[in-house]
C-alpha positions as CSV (number, residue, x, y, z in Angstrom):
1,M,103.2,41.9,31.7
2,I,101.4,45.1,30.7
3,R,98.1,46.2,32.3
4,Y,95.7,49.2,31.8
5,D,93.3,50.4,34.5
6,R,90.6,52.9,34.0
7,V,89.0,55.4,36.5
8,A,86.6,58.3,36.0
9,I,87.9,61.9,35.8
10,H,86.6,64.4,38.4
11,A,88.3,67.6,37.5
12,T,88.3,71.4,37.7
13,K,89.6,74.0,35.3
14,T,92.4,76.5,35.9
15,D,92.2,80.1,34.6
16,E,94.2,78.9,31.6
17,G,91.6,76.3,30.9
18,F,93.8,73.4,32.0
19,I,92.2,70.4,33.8
20,R,93.5,69.9,37.3
21,D,92.5,66.8,39.3
22,K,93.5,64.3,42.0
23,P,91.9,61.2,40.5
24,I,92.0,57.7,41.6
25,V,94.4,55.8,39.3
26,G,94.3,52.4,40.9
27,R,93.3,50.2,43.8
28,T,94.0,47.1,45.7
29,G,92.0,43.9,45.5
30,I,91.0,41.4,42.8
31,L,91.1,42.4,39.1
32,E,89.3,40.2,36.6
33,Y,90.7,39.6,33.1
34,R,89.4,37.6,30.1
35,N,91.6,34.8,28.9
36,P,91.8,34.0,25.1
37,D,89.6,30.9,25.7
38,G,86.9,33.1,27.2
39,S,87.5,32.1,30.8
40,T,88.0,34.6,33.6
41,R,91.4,35.1,35.2
42,R,91.4,36.7,38.7
43,E,94.6,38.6,39.6
44,Y,95.3,39.9,43.1
45,R,96.9,43.3,43.7
46,P,97.9,43.2,47.4
47,P,98.4,46.4,49.4
48,E,102.1,45.9,49.7
49,E,102.4,46.0,45.9
50,A,99.8,48.7,45.2
51,F,101.4,51.1,47.8
52,N,105.0,50.1,47.2
53,V,107.1,53.3,47.3
54,D,108.9,52.6,44.1
55,S,105.6,51.8,42.4
56,L,104.0,55.0,43.6
57,N,107.0,57.1,42.7
58,S,106.9,55.7,39.1
59,L,103.8,57.8,38.5
60,Q,105.4,61.2,38.9
61,G,106.3,62.9,35.7
62,K,104.6,60.4,33.5
63,P,102.8,61.7,30.3
64,I,99.1,61.8,29.8
65,T,98.1,60.7,26.3
66,M,94.9,60.7,24.3
67,G,94.0,57.1,24.3
68,H,96.5,54.2,24.6
69,Q,99.1,54.3,21.8
70,G,101.5,51.8,23.2
71,M,104.2,52.2,25.8
72,V,105.5,55.8,25.7
73,T,109.3,56.4,25.3
74,S,111.6,59.2,24.4
75,G,111.7,57.8,20.9
76,N,108.0,58.1,20.2
77,S,106.8,60.8,22.5
78,N,106.9,63.4,19.7
79,I,104.6,61.2,17.7
80,I,102.2,60.4,20.5
81,Q,102.1,64.1,21.7
82,P,101.1,63.9,25.4
83,I,98.2,66.2,26.4
84,G,99.1,66.4,30.1
85,T,101.4,65.2,32.9
86,V,101.2,63.4,36.2
87,L,102.5,66.0,38.7
88,S,103.0,63.9,41.8
89,P,103.9,60.4,43.0
90,G,100.9,58.2,43.7
91,R,99.7,58.1,47.3
92,Q,97.4,55.9,49.3
93,D,93.8,56.9,49.9
94,N,92.2,54.0,51.8
95,N,92.3,51.1,49.3
96,N,92.9,53.4,46.3
97,I,95.8,55.2,44.7
98,V,95.5,58.9,43.8
99,A,97.8,61.4,42.1
100,D,97.8,65.0,41.0
101,V,97.4,65.5,37.3
102,V,97.2,68.3,34.8
103,I,95.6,68.0,31.4
104,Y,96.1,70.8,28.9
105,Q,93.2,70.1,26.7
106,L,90.4,67.5,27.3
107,P,88.5,66.2,24.3
108,T,84.8,66.5,24.7
109,E,84.2,62.7,24.2
110,A,86.8,61.7,26.8
111,R,85.8,61.2,30.4
112,E,88.0,58.6,31.9
113,L,91.6,58.0,32.8
114,S,93.4,54.7,32.1
115,C,96.8,53.8,33.5
116,G,99.3,51.9,31.4
117,Y,101.9,50.0,33.4
118,N,104.3,47.0,33.5
119,L,104.2,44.3,36.1
120,D,105.5,40.8,36.9
121,L,102.8,38.2,37.2
122,E,103.4,35.6,39.9
123,E,101.5,32.5,38.8
124,T,100.5,31.5,42.4
125,P,96.8,31.0,43.2
126,G,95.5,31.7,46.7
127,V,92.9,33.4,48.7
128,T,92.8,37.1,49.9
129,P,92.6,37.9,53.6
130,N,88.8,38.6,53.1
131,G,88.3,35.2,51.5
132,Q,88.3,35.9,47.8
133,P,90.1,33.3,45.6
134,Y,92.6,34.4,42.9
135,D,94.7,32.8,40.2
136,A,97.9,35.0,40.2
137,I,99.4,38.0,42.0
138,Q,100.5,41.3,40.5
139,R,104.1,42.2,41.5
140,H,106.5,45.1,40.8
141,I,104.0,47.5,39.3
142,R,105.7,50.3,37.4
143,Y,103.7,53.0,35.6
144,N,104.4,54.2,32.1
145,H,101.7,56.7,31.2
146,V,98.1,57.7,31.9
147,A,95.6,57.8,29.0
148,V,92.4,59.8,28.6
149,V,89.9,57.4,27.0
150,P,86.2,57.8,25.9
151,K,83.4,56.8,28.1
152,G,81.5,55.2,25.3
153,R,80.8,51.5,25.5
154,A,79.9,50.3,22.0
155,G,81.7,50.0,18.7
156,I,85.1,48.9,17.7
157,A,86.4,52.5,17.6
158,R,85.5,53.0,21.2
159,L,87.3,50.0,22.6
160,N,88.4,51.0,26.1
161,M,91.5,49.8,27.9
162,D,91.4,47.3,30.7
163,G,90.2,48.4,34.1
164,D,88.4,47.0,37.1
165,Q,85.2,48.6,38.2
166,E,84.4,52.2,37.3
167,M,84.8,54.5,40.2
168,D,83.4,58.0,40.9
169,F,85.6,60.8,42.2
170,E,85.2,59.6,45.8
171,G,86.4,56.1,45.0
172,H,82.9,54.5,45.4
173,Q,81.8,51.7,43.1
174,D,79.6,53.0,40.3
175,T,76.2,51.3,40.6
176,T,74.8,52.7,37.4
177,G,75.6,49.4,35.7
178,G,78.0,50.9,33.1
179,T,81.2,48.9,33.9
180,K,79.4,45.8,35.3
181,T,78.5,44.7,31.8
182,M,82.1,45.0,30.4
183,K,84.1,42.0,29.3
184,K,87.9,41.6,29.8
185,V,89.8,40.6,26.6
186,R,93.4,39.5,26.9
187,L,95.3,39.7,23.6
188,D,98.3,37.6,22.6
189,N,100.7,40.4,23.3
190,G,99.7,40.3,27.0
191,I,97.7,43.5,27.0
192,E,94.2,43.2,28.4
193,Y,91.2,45.4,27.3
194,D,87.9,46.2,29.0
195,A,85.3,45.9,26.2
196,A,81.6,45.9,25.7
197,P,80.1,42.4,25.3
198,E,79.6,42.8,21.5
199,V,83.3,43.9,21.2
200,A,84.5,40.8,23.1
201,V,82.4,38.6,20.8
202,Y,84.0,40.4,17.8
203,V,87.5,39.9,19.2
204,D,86.8,36.2,19.9
205,Q,85.6,35.9,16.3
206,L,88.7,37.5,15.0
207,R,90.8,35.1,17.1
208,E,88.9,32.1,15.7
209,D,89.3,33.3,12.2
210,H,93.0,33.7,12.8
211,K,93.2,30.1,14.1
212,K,91.4,28.8,11.0
213,Q,93.7,30.8,8.7
214,K,96.7,29.5,10.6
215,A,95.4,25.9,10.3
216,E,94.9,26.4,6.5
217,M,98.4,27.9,6.2
218,D,99.8,24.9,8.1
219,T,98.1,22.6,5.8
220,L,99.4,24.4,2.7
221,Q,102.9,24.4,4.2
222,A,102.7,20.7,4.8
223,K,101.6,20.1,1.2
224,Y,104.4,22.3,0.0
225,D,107.0,20.5,2.2
226,A,105.8,17.1,0.9
227,A,106.0,18.3,-2.7
228,V,109.5,19.6,-2.1
229,S,110.5,16.3,-0.5
230,D,109.0,14.3,-3.4
231,L,110.8,16.5,-6.0
232,K,114.0,16.0,-4.2
233,K,113.5,12.2,-4.2
234,V,112.7,12.3,-7.9
235,K,115.8,14.2,-8.6
236,E,117.9,11.8,-6.5
237,D,116.4,8.8,-8.3
238,A,117.0,10.4,-11.7
239,K,120.6,11.1,-10.7
240,Q,121.1,7.5,-9.6
241,A,119.5,6.1,-12.7
242,E,121.7,8.4,-14.9
243,E,124.8,7.2,-13.0
244,K,123.8,3.6,-13.4
245,A,123.1,4.1,-17.1
246,K,126.5,5.8,-17.6
247,A,128.3,3.0,-15.7
248,A,126.4,0.4,-17.7
249,F,127.3,2.1,-21.0
250,D,131.0,2.5,-20.0
251,Q,131.1,-1.2,-19.0
252,A,129.4,-2.2,-22.2
253,V,132.0,-0.3,-24.3
254,S,134.9,-1.7,-22.2
255,D,133.5,-5.2,-22.6
256,R,133.1,-4.9,-26.4
257,V,136.6,-3.5,-26.8
258,A,138.0,-6.4,-24.9
259,V,136.0,-8.9,-26.8
260,L,137.0,-7.5,-30.2
261,K,140.6,-7.5,-29.1
262,R,140.4,-11.2,-28.3
263,A,138.5,-11.9,-31.5
264,D,141.4,-10.3,-33.4
265,A,143.9,-12.5,-31.6
266,F,141.9,-15.6,-32.7
267,G,141.7,-14.3,-36.3
268,I,137.9,-13.9,-36.3
269,K,136.8,-11.9,-39.3
270,D,134.0,-9.3,-39.3
271,A,133.8,-9.4,-35.4
272,E,132.9,-5.7,-35.4
273,K,129.6,-6.6,-37.1
274,M,128.7,-9.2,-34.4
275,T,127.1,-8.8,-31.0
276,V,129.3,-9.4,-27.9
277,Q,127.7,-12.8,-27.4
278,E,128.2,-13.8,-31.1
279,V,131.9,-12.9,-30.8
280,K,132.3,-14.9,-27.6
281,K,130.7,-18.0,-29.4
282,A,133.1,-17.5,-32.3
283,V,136.1,-17.4,-30.0
284,I,134.9,-20.5,-28.1
285,K,134.4,-22.3,-31.5
286,K,137.9,-21.3,-32.5
287,A,139.4,-22.6,-29.3
288,H,137.5,-25.9,-29.1
289,G,136.4,-26.6,-32.6
290,D,133.1,-26.4,-34.4
291,D,131.9,-29.6,-32.8
292,F,131.8,-27.9,-29.4
293,D,128.0,-27.6,-28.9
294,L,126.8,-24.2,-28.0
295,E,123.2,-24.6,-29.1
296,N,120.6,-23.5,-26.7
297,K,123.2,-22.6,-24.1
298,S,122.5,-19.8,-21.6
299,D,124.4,-16.6,-21.5
300,E,125.9,-17.7,-18.2
301,Y,127.3,-20.8,-19.9
302,I,128.7,-18.8,-22.9
303,N,130.3,-16.3,-20.6
304,A,131.9,-19.0,-18.4
305,A,133.2,-20.9,-21.5
306,Y,134.6,-17.7,-23.0
307,D,136.4,-16.7,-19.7
308,L,138.2,-20.1,-19.7
309,V,139.5,-19.8,-23.3
310,K,143.3,-19.1,-23.6
311,D,144.3,-15.9,-25.2
312,T,146.0,-17.8,-28.0
313,K,144.7,-20.8,-30.1
314,Q,148.1,-22.1,-30.9
315,E,148.5,-25.1,-28.6
316,T,149.8,-28.6,-28.8
317,K,147.5,-31.5,-27.9
318,A,149.5,-32.1,-24.7
319,G,149.5,-28.4,-23.9
320,K,145.8,-28.2,-24.6
321,A,145.2,-31.3,-22.4
322,D,147.1,-29.6,-19.6
323,G,145.1,-26.4,-20.2
324,I,141.8,-28.2,-20.1
325,A,142.9,-30.2,-17.0
326,S,143.8,-26.9,-15.4
327,Q,140.4,-25.4,-16.4
328,V,138.6,-28.5,-15.0
329,K,140.6,-28.1,-11.8
330,T,139.8,-24.4,-11.6
331,I,136.1,-25.1,-12.1
332,N,136.1,-27.8,-9.5
333,Q,137.8,-25.7,-6.9
334,P,135.3,-24.1,-4.4
335,K,134.6,-20.5,-5.4
336,E,134.8,-17.8,-2.9
337,K,131.3,-16.8,-2.1
338,K,130.5,-13.3,-3.2
339,N,127.3,-13.0,-1.2
340,D,124.5,-15.0,0.3
341,D,122.6,-15.1,-3.0
342,E,125.2,-16.4,-5.5
343,D,123.7,-16.9,-9.0
344,L,122.7,-20.6,-9.3
345,A,122.6,-20.3,-13.1
346,V,126.3,-19.4,-13.3
347,A,127.1,-22.4,-11.1
348,E,125.1,-24.8,-13.3
349,A,126.6,-23.3,-16.4
350,M,130.1,-23.9,-15.1
351,E,129.4,-27.5,-14.2
352,Q,128.0,-28.1,-17.7
353,L,131.0,-26.5,-19.2
354,R,133.3,-28.7,-17.2
355,K,131.6,-31.7,-18.5
356,D,131.7,-30.5,-22.1
357,E,135.4,-29.5,-21.9
358,A,136.2,-33.0,-20.5
359,D,134.3,-34.7,-23.3
360,A,136.0,-32.6,-26.0
361,W,139.4,-33.3,-24.5
362,M,138.7,-37.0,-24.3
363,K,137.7,-37.1,-28.0
364,E,140.9,-35.3,-29.1
365,V,143.1,-37.6,-27.0
366,K,141.6,-40.6,-28.6
């Protein structure tokens, strides 16, 4: 986690015009922060963490910058251009932390110091020894820089970094009312700011606008995803339809070639000018005679009769009788079920064909 605390500067000038000071840079106790939902979060900085040797030593040599410009590193220090240095480690002064600093040039509008530091936040609520409740504990505080910030309290350009209560140079609470009206604002990146009420309202409004924009973007994304899904389904359906049409066409061509080949074997003329069903009827007539009644017969009947026709029409009566008897036997045999919904029309057509074949055979025998 990253935190920024602010204290007032009480300084003197050297002969060179540098600012020398031993300001308070932090303290123990409860620090209040503003959560994104507007609620207050109370974080406890216990003495053992505030005055931890490693924490205090981390102040020495740290740069002083004009305003907070993010965490300072060797990679960006030439861009940030520090305006001073912390000369000593931090040290305890009652409940406060003080350190020696030098500032080479102090802008006229800047009158406060604000520390930037990292910490680990222990999400453990409790009560301080003097009875104050808290929501979490600040642990392992390590300082990164100290920033000089304006004292002004209004306007976006004067947004001040997070702090507790403003202190004068003796560490007493400022009773002028300046800091008491400040609001804590915690941003999504974990950094908290101490801002005037109107600034806090402005930040909250920005956050609400961002939520609305995100909701609108999520809605548009959902519509886009649905459109992509629908387009994908349309393409898949079109592909399946195309494959079915191609298969049906190939089957139709194959069936017609086979039918024309059989028509040729039976000597049927002009078969190529007929439809497939017309050719099948002609073949059946050739095989069983013109008296074989095909009037008003279903396609299933025609197909079944055609499938039972021998490939040659040259047969003796005895052979034909054997053939028809064989056909009748085949028809009467139980068929292997293809599925639970076998076509009833085909079964009825086969039964009628069996009867018609038997009648035709009986006539020829007589």
